[in-house]
N, CA, C and O of each residue as an XYZ file, in Angstrom:
516
protein
N       0.826     -1.201      0.000
C       0.000      0.000      0.000
C       0.858      1.248      0.000
O       0.605      2.168     -0.778
N       1.867      1.301      0.856
C       2.740      2.463      0.935
C       3.524      2.644     -0.365
O       3.778      3.772     -0.787
N       3.901      1.550     -0.989
C       4.648      1.628     -2.246
C       3.761      2.200     -3.349
O       4.229      3.010     -4.150
N       2.496      1.799     -3.408
C       1.606      2.307     -4.451
C       1.349      3.805     -4.276
O       1.259      4.532     -5.266
N       1.231      4.277     -3.033
C       1.068      5.707     -2.796
C       2.317      6.468     -3.225
O       2.231      7.544     -3.817
N       3.474      5.898     -2.921
C       4.737      6.521     -3.306
C       4.838      6.612     -4.827
O       5.239      7.649     -5.354
N       4.485      5.553     -5.532
C       4.535      5.552     -6.992
C       3.554      6.571     -7.584
O       3.872      7.250     -8.560
N       2.376      6.670     -6.994
C       1.398      7.647     -7.458
C       1.936      9.062     -7.302
O       1.834      9.868     -8.227
N       2.500      9.367     -6.160
C       3.073     10.686     -5.917
C       4.229     10.942     -6.880
O       4.365     12.043     -7.414
N       5.045      9.942     -7.097
C       6.174     10.078     -8.009
C       5.708     10.360     -9.439
O       6.336     11.136    -10.158
N       4.618      9.735     -9.843
C       4.074      9.953    -11.187
C       3.422     11.330    -11.322
O       3.496     11.949    -12.383
N       2.793     11.806    -10.264
C       2.101     13.097    -10.310
C       3.023     14.290    -10.086
O       2.650     15.420    -10.400
N       4.192     14.065     -9.562
C       5.110     15.153     -9.232
C       5.442     16.040    -10.433
O       5.369     17.261    -10.297
N       5.803     15.496    -11.605
C       6.084     16.388    -12.742
C       4.874     17.237    -13.140
O       5.032     18.402    -13.507
N       3.679     16.668    -13.072
C       2.473     17.415    -13.406
C       2.261     18.559    -12.412
O       1.960     19.683    -12.815
N       2.415     18.282    -11.147
C       2.247     19.314    -10.122
C       3.288     20.418    -10.261
O       2.979     21.593    -10.063
N       4.513     20.047    -10.599
C       5.566     21.045    -10.781
C       5.255     21.933    -11.985
O       5.459     23.146    -11.928
N       4.769     21.347    -13.058
C       4.427     22.124    -14.251
C       3.272     23.072    -13.957
O       3.282     24.223    -14.396
N       2.279     22.593    -13.216
C       1.136     23.437    -12.882
C       1.571     24.594    -11.984
O       1.085     25.715    -12.135
N       2.471     24.328    -11.065
C       2.928     25.379    -10.156
C       3.716     26.446    -10.898
O       3.735     27.605    -10.485
N       4.362     26.064    -11.987
C       5.172     27.004    -12.746
C       4.366     27.753    -13.800
O       4.889     28.675    -14.426
N       3.113     27.383    -14.009
C       2.290     28.026    -15.033
C       2.024     29.487    -14.663
O       1.916     29.850    -13.492
N       1.924     30.302    -15.704
C       1.687     31.737    -15.506
C       0.393     32.144    -16.204
O      -0.031     31.518    -17.176
N      -0.225     33.207    -15.689
C      -1.390     33.786    -16.348
C      -1.009     35.190    -16.812
O      -0.432     35.972    -16.056
N      -1.341     35.496    -18.064
C      -1.022     36.777    -18.670
C      -2.318     37.522    -18.966
O      -3.224     36.980    -19.598
N      -2.399     38.761    -18.506
C      -3.573     39.584    -18.802
C      -3.354     40.265    -20.149
O      -2.471     41.111    -20.290
N      -4.149     39.897    -21.121
C      -4.009     40.412    -22.481
C      -4.288     41.912    -22.500
O      -5.338     42.366    -22.045
N      -3.337     42.672    -23.031
C      -3.497     44.119    -23.131
C      -3.208     44.878    -21.860
O      -3.423     46.089    -21.804
N      -2.720     44.190    -20.823
C      -2.422     44.864    -19.562
C      -3.663     45.486    -18.955
O      -4.737     44.884    -18.982
N      -3.530     46.684    -18.409
C      -4.668     47.317    -17.731
C      -5.778     47.726    -18.704
O      -6.934     47.852    -18.300
N      -5.438     47.933    -19.982
C      -6.457     48.307    -20.964
C      -7.360     47.133    -21.331
O      -8.502     47.328    -21.747
N      -6.850     45.925    -21.179
C      -7.636     44.748    -21.508
C      -7.703     44.495    -23.004
O      -6.942     45.069    -23.783
N      -8.624     43.630    -23.388
C      -8.832     43.227    -24.788
C      -9.712     44.279    -25.446
O     -10.921     44.322    -25.217
N      -9.099     45.127    -26.266
C      -9.796     46.235    -26.896
C      -9.060     46.631    -28.168
O      -7.965     46.134    -28.431
N      -9.643     47.507    -28.945
C      -8.956     48.030    -30.131
C      -7.759     48.848    -29.647
O      -7.918     49.733    -28.807
N      -6.569     48.563    -30.165
C      -5.411     49.365    -29.748
C      -5.621     50.847    -30.077
O      -6.004     51.190    -31.196
N      -5.372     51.708    -29.109
C      -5.548     53.151    -29.308
C      -4.629     53.655    -30.414
O      -5.041     54.471    -31.239
N      -3.390     53.176    -30.438
C      -2.434     53.562    -31.474
C      -1.731     52.299    -31.953
O      -0.812     51.822    -31.287
N      -2.144     51.746    -33.095
C      -1.539     50.506    -33.574
C      -0.041     50.621    -33.848
O       0.651     49.606    -33.937
N       0.465     51.849    -33.983
C       1.903     52.031    -34.197
C       2.700     51.801    -32.924
O       3.866     51.411    -32.990
N       2.095     52.036    -31.771
C       2.813     51.851    -30.506
C       2.318     50.644    -29.721
O       3.054     50.108    -28.892
N       1.087     50.209    -29.964
C       0.554     49.047    -29.239
C      -0.027     48.057    -30.235
O      -0.956     48.363    -30.982
N       0.536     46.887    -30.221
C       0.042     45.799    -31.038
C       0.039     44.559    -30.157
O       0.996     44.312    -29.423
N      -1.017     43.793    -30.229
C      -1.054     42.575    -29.418
C       0.069     41.628    -29.803
O       0.615     40.939    -28.941
N       0.423     41.580    -31.080
C       1.517     40.692    -31.483
C       2.860     41.173    -30.941
O       3.725     40.352    -30.635
N       3.051     42.482    -30.816
C       4.269     42.985    -30.156
C       4.245     42.632    -28.668
O       5.273     42.277    -28.092
N       3.084     42.731    -28.062
C       2.940     42.367    -26.653
C       3.286     40.892    -26.456
O       3.982     40.540    -25.504
N       2.806     40.034    -27.348
C       3.069     38.594    -27.265
C       4.563     38.308    -27.362
O       5.071     37.426    -26.671
N       5.265     39.043    -28.209
C       6.696     38.805    -28.422
C       7.538     39.030    -27.167
O       8.665     38.543    -27.086
N       7.010     39.753    -26.202
C       7.773     40.026    -24.973
C       7.740     38.876    -23.974
O       8.426     38.924    -22.953
N       6.953     37.846    -24.258
C       6.811     36.734    -23.314
C       7.045     35.409    -24.028
O       6.935     35.297    -25.249
N       7.368     34.429    -23.226
C       7.474     33.054    -23.721
C       6.342     32.271    -23.071
O       6.229     32.220    -21.846
N       5.525     31.675    -23.887
C       4.355     30.960    -23.399
C       4.635     29.463    -23.400
O       5.240     28.924    -24.327
N       4.183     28.811    -22.345
C       4.401     27.382    -22.155
C       3.063     26.666    -22.014
O       2.047     27.291    -21.710
N       3.065     25.374    -22.231
C       1.879     24.564    -21.974
C       1.512     24.737    -20.503
O       2.381     24.654    -19.635
N       0.250     24.972    -20.219
C      -0.222     25.204    -18.853
C      -0.404     26.671    -18.532
O      -1.162     27.011    -17.623
N       0.278     27.559    -19.263
C       0.070     28.993    -19.080
C      -1.328     29.363    -19.577
O      -1.957     28.604    -20.313
N      -1.801     30.536    -19.164
C      -3.132     30.956    -19.607
C      -3.147     32.447    -19.922
O      -2.313     33.222    -19.453
N      -4.122     32.810    -20.730
C      -4.376     34.204    -21.063
C      -5.662     34.624    -20.380
O      -6.626     33.860    -20.341
N      -5.682     35.831    -19.844
C      -6.892     36.417    -19.279
C      -7.314     37.557    -20.194
O      -6.609     38.559    -20.319
N      -8.468     37.399    -20.833
C      -9.040     38.437    -21.680
C     -10.122     39.148    -20.877
O     -11.081     38.515    -20.436
N      -9.978     40.461    -20.683
C     -10.979     41.256    -19.974
C     -11.540     42.278    -20.968
O     -10.791     43.032    -21.589
N     -12.871     42.290    -21.109
C     -13.529     43.144    -22.100
C     -14.991     43.290    -21.715
O     -15.512     42.466    -20.962
N     -15.674     44.333    -22.220
C     -17.103     44.472    -21.924
C     -17.889     43.424    -22.727
O     -17.872     43.469    -23.958
N     -18.566     42.497    -22.074
C     -19.230     41.406    -22.791
C     -20.345     41.849    -23.726
O     -20.690     41.131    -24.664
N     -20.906     43.013    -23.482
C     -21.970     43.496    -24.365
C     -21.419     44.193    -25.611
O     -22.179     44.547    -26.513
N     -20.087     44.393    -25.659
C     -19.493     45.123    -26.783
C     -18.433     44.338    -27.548
O     -18.040     44.741    -28.643
N     -17.972     43.241    -26.996
C     -16.870     42.524    -27.646
C     -16.897     41.057    -27.252
O     -17.695     40.638    -26.413
N     -16.026     40.294    -27.859
C     -15.838     38.884    -27.522
C     -14.470     38.460    -28.034
O     -13.758     39.250    -28.653
N     -14.110     37.220    -27.775
C     -12.836     36.663    -28.218
C     -13.145     35.398    -29.005
O     -13.953     34.570    -28.585
N     -12.495     35.265    -30.141
C     -12.625     34.044    -30.931
C     -11.254     33.405    -31.077
O     -10.279     34.082    -31.404
N     -11.180     32.106    -30.836
C      -9.997     31.349    -31.224
C     -10.312     30.832    -32.619
O     -11.350     30.205    -32.834
N      -9.417     31.092    -33.566
C      -9.685     30.791    -34.963
C      -8.506     30.071    -35.602
O      -7.449     29.910    -34.991
N      -8.707     29.640    -36.845
C      -7.628     29.057    -37.635
C      -6.760     30.180    -38.209
O      -7.119     31.355    -38.130
N      -5.640     29.812    -38.773
C      -4.765     30.809    -39.386
C      -5.470     31.530    -40.530
O      -5.322     32.744    -40.677
N      -6.230     30.802    -41.338
C      -6.951     31.444    -42.444
C      -7.976     32.456    -41.940
O      -8.066     33.563    -42.469
N      -8.742     32.083    -40.927
C      -9.731     33.010    -40.364
C      -9.031     34.211    -39.739
O      -9.534     35.331    -39.828
N      -7.893     33.997    -39.117
C      -7.108     35.094    -38.543
C      -6.683     36.067    -39.636
O      -6.849     37.279    -39.498
N      -6.133     35.528    -40.726
C      -5.619     36.371    -41.813
C      -6.701     37.198    -42.487
O      -6.411     38.264    -43.029
N      -7.940     36.728    -42.464
C      -9.035     37.431    -43.154
C     -10.040     38.070    -42.191
O     -11.038     38.641    -42.630
N      -9.782     37.979    -40.879
C     -10.727     38.479    -39.866
C     -12.111     37.868    -40.063
O     -13.124     38.563    -39.980
N     -12.144     36.583    -40.322
C     -13.406     35.861    -40.531
C     -13.999     35.494    -39.174
O     -13.550     34.544    -38.532
N     -14.996     36.240    -38.747
C     -15.610     36.014    -37.436
C     -16.713     34.956    -37.467
O     -17.255     34.596    -36.422
N     -17.045     34.459    -38.653
C     -18.108     33.446    -38.731
C     -17.563     32.023    -38.658
O     -18.333     31.069    -38.549
N     -16.257     31.878    -38.716
C     -15.641     30.557    -38.650
C     -14.652     30.555    -37.487
O     -13.591     31.175    -37.568
N     -14.997     29.865    -36.417
C     -14.124     29.873    -35.235
C     -14.045     28.496    -34.609
O     -14.903     27.640    -34.825
N     -12.999     28.306    -33.832
C     -12.803     27.061    -33.072
C     -13.563     27.171    -31.761
O     -14.317     26.272    -31.388
N     -13.354     28.298    -31.056
C     -14.048     28.577    -29.798
C     -14.468     30.031    -29.781
O     -13.774     30.899    -30.310
N     -15.615     30.288    -29.164
C     -16.115     31.649    -28.982
C     -16.282     31.901    -27.490
O     -16.838     31.071    -26.770
N     -15.802     33.043    -27.034
C     -15.909     33.425    -25.630
C     -16.553     34.810    -25.562
O     -16.166     35.716    -26.299
N     -17.532     34.969    -24.679
C     -18.216     36.259    -24.608
C     -18.646     36.626    -23.189
O     -19.608     37.368    -22.994
N     -17.924     36.100    -22.207
C     -18.303     36.354    -20.810
C     -17.660     37.614    -20.219
O     -18.008     38.017    -19.109
N     -16.725     38.242    -20.947
C     -16.088     39.460    -20.465
C     -14.897     39.242    -19.561
O     -14.186     40.191    -19.229
N     -14.672     38.012    -19.162
C     -13.568     37.681    -18.255
C     -13.112     36.264    -18.598
O     -13.303     35.332    -17.817
N     -12.517     36.119    -19.760
C     -12.203     34.810    -20.318
C     -10.793     34.374    -19.965
O      -9.837     35.122    -20.169
N     -10.661     33.168    -19.436
C      -9.357     32.565    -19.199
C      -9.193     31.436    -20.205
O     -10.015     30.522    -20.266
N      -8.124     31.505    -20.991
C      -7.830     30.484    -21.989
C      -6.504     29.843    -21.613
O      -5.489     30.533    -21.517
N      -6.500     28.528    -21.399
C      -5.302     27.800    -20.994
C      -4.742     27.025    -22.174
O      -5.481     26.374    -22.912
N      -3.429     27.101    -22.345
C      -2.753     26.396    -23.430
C      -2.520     24.936    -23.043
O      -1.900     24.641    -22.021
N      -3.027     24.033    -23.878
C      -2.907     22.604    -23.589
C      -1.955     21.880    -24.539
O      -1.719     20.681    -24.388
N      -1.407     22.605    -25.517
C      -0.471     22.007    -26.468
C       0.489     23.093    -26.945
O       0.222     24.284    -26.784
N       1.593     22.676    -27.525
C       2.515     23.645    -28.111
C       2.048     23.993    -29.516
O       1.220     23.295    -30.102
N       2.595     25.089    -30.049
C       2.247     25.518    -31.397
C       1.515     26.845    -31.388
O       1.358     27.471    -30.340
N       1.060     27.278    -32.578
C       0.399     28.580    -32.682
C      -1.073     28.536    -32.293
O      -1.772     27.553    -32.540
N      -1.519     29.615    -31.685
C      -2.930     29.850    -31.357
C      -3.288     31.209    -31.948
O      -2.531     32.169    -31.810
N      -4.427     31.289    -32.598
C      -4.858     32.518    -33.260
C      -6.114     33.050    -32.569
O      -7.073     32.312    -32.348
N      -6.094     34.342    -32.233
C      -7.224     34.978    -31.564
C      -7.591     36.255    -32.304
O      -6.720     37.005    -32.744
N      -8.899     36.495    -32.435
C      -9.397     37.739    -33.009
C     -10.597     38.205    -32.191
O     -11.201     37.433    -31.447
N     -10.922     39.475    -32.344
C     -12.148     39.989    -31.742
C     -13.337     39.353    -32.451
O     -13.270     39.043    -33.641
N     -14.410     39.166    -31.722
C     -15.636     38.654    -32.318
C     -16.350     39.693    -33.169
O     -17.317     39.373    -33.861
N     -15.886     40.914    -33.121
C     -16.414     41.999    -33.951
C     -15.444     42.200    -35.116
O     -14.295     42.592    -34.915
N     -15.913     41.933    -36.326
C     -15.027     42.019    -37.492
C     -14.348     43.381    -37.602
O     -13.157     43.452    -37.906
N     -15.086     44.458    -37.359
C     -14.498     45.805    -37.451
C     -13.352     45.972    -36.456
O     -12.347     46.609    -36.771
N     -13.494     45.406    -35.259
C     -12.415     45.483    -34.264
C     -11.200     44.691    -34.730
O     -10.068     45.157    -34.600
N     -11.428     43.501    -35.270
C     -10.328     42.687    -35.776
C      -9.562     43.452    -36.850
O      -8.331     43.458    -36.855
N     -10.273     44.080    -37.737
C      -9.631     44.835    -38.838
C      -8.846     46.042    -38.307
O      -8.007     46.604    -39.010
N      -9.128     46.428    -37.066
C      -8.385     47.527    -36.423
C      -7.352     46.974    -35.430
O      -7.018     47.621    -34.437
N      -6.864     45.782    -35.714
C      -5.740     45.147    -34.995
C      -6.081     44.568    -33.629
O      -5.187     44.410    -32.798
N      -7.323     44.253    -33.376
C      -7.656     43.532    -32.150
C      -7.581     42.033    -32.479
O      -8.588     41.340    -32.619
N      -6.342     41.583    -32.593
C      -6.059     40.194    -32.964
C      -4.631     39.875    -32.562
O      -3.807     40.773    -32.387
N      -4.345     38.587    -32.417
C      -2.975     38.205    -32.061
C      -2.737     36.729    -32.314
O      -3.659     35.915    -32.362
N      -1.455     36.419    -32.472
C      -0.995     35.041    -32.619
C      -0.069     34.752    -31.443
O       0.877     35.498    -31.192
N      -0.344     33.675    -30.731
C       0.509     33.256    -29.619
C       1.126     31.920    -29.995
O       0.415     30.978    -30.345
N       2.451     31.839    -29.922
C       3.124     30.564    -30.171
C       3.571     30.017    -28.826
O       4.330     30.650    -28.093
N       3.078     28.825    -28.526
C       3.394     28.171    -27.251
C       4.563     27.214    -27.460
O       4.543     26.371    -28.357
N       5.579     27.361    -26.616
C       6.754     26.514    -26.706
C       6.420     25.080    -26.307
O       5.404     24.814    -25.663
N       7.291     24.175    -26.700
C       7.141     22.775    -26.309
C       7.304     22.655    -24.799
O       7.556     23.651    -24.121
N       7.164     21.466    -24.280
C       7.256     21.245    -22.824
C       8.459     21.942    -22.226
O       9.494     22.123    -22.868
N       8.281     22.332    -20.953
C       9.341     23.046    -20.223
C      10.607     22.240    -20.164
O      11.598     22.688    -19.588
């Protein structure tokens, strides 16, 4: 019995360590998820470049739910601001999105006009820590 508990703890230890090291990033800082006031000085993709994202990390999108939303989309939908084709739609105003795999993730505003005004970003998540 004691050996099986020890083995269970030993197997779960890497998972617990990874979870403890996970970080949450507030998208857009204090301004939240919104149309950038000046796309020349603020771009979500420039903001993304300042961080390294890992599996288990999460993004916090804060926005007025009656005026905006967040869509996780494919690369094609991202490139064309296609708000009618999405993987996931979030509209609660306080969205937490956790990365469960490495690779690129594409996000756009649920409002096409906002997306066309640079309310969009690509996050590349690194492989395991």
